[in-house]
C-alpha positions in Angstrom: 156.2 66.1 40.6 157.5 66.8 37.5 155.7 68.1 34.1 156.6 65.1 32.0 155.9 62.7 34.7 152.4 64.1 35.5 151.5 63.7 32.0 152.4 60.3 31.6 150.1 59.5 34.5 147.4 61.2 33.0 147.7 59.7 29.6 147.9 56.1 31.6 144.8 57.4 33.2 142.9 58.3 30.0 144.0 55.0 28.6 143.1 53.0 31.5 139.2 54.7 31.6 138.8 54.2 28.2 139.6 50.7 28.1 137.8 49.7 31.4 134.9 52.1 30.8 132.4 49.5 29.7 133.6 47.3 33.1 132.9 50.2 35.4 129.5 50.6 33.5 128.6 47.1 33.6 129.3 46.9 37.6 127.4 50.3 38.2 124.3 48.9 36.4 124.6 45.7 38.4 125.1 47.6 41.5 122.2 50.2 40.6 119.5 47.4 39.5 120.2 45.2 42.2 117.4 44.3 44.7 119.1 46.1 47.9 119.3 49.1 45.8 115.9 49.2 44.5 114.8 48.4 47.8 117.0 51.2 49.7 116.1 53.9 47.3 112.3 55.4 47.1 110.1 54.7 44.1 110.5 57.9 42.2 106.9 59.4 41.7 106.6 62.2 38.9 106.4 65.8 40.7 103.8 67.8 39.9 104.3 72.0 39.6 103.0 73.7 42.5 101.8 76.9 41.4 102.1 80.0 43.7 100.2 82.8 43.4 102.2 85.8 43.6 101.4 89.0 45.7 100.8 92.0 43.5 
């Protein structure tokens, strides 16, 4: 691929990302908040640190 074509493709991809990012984030948020995803993923609990006694 020629460098000028590659640069143009990168510019177009970046422009599309900037324009469509809110839509992507809205879709991702809707998927992550759906009842199916919340049922699949286990409830997150705060993990307590495990203190280990070191042998000296």
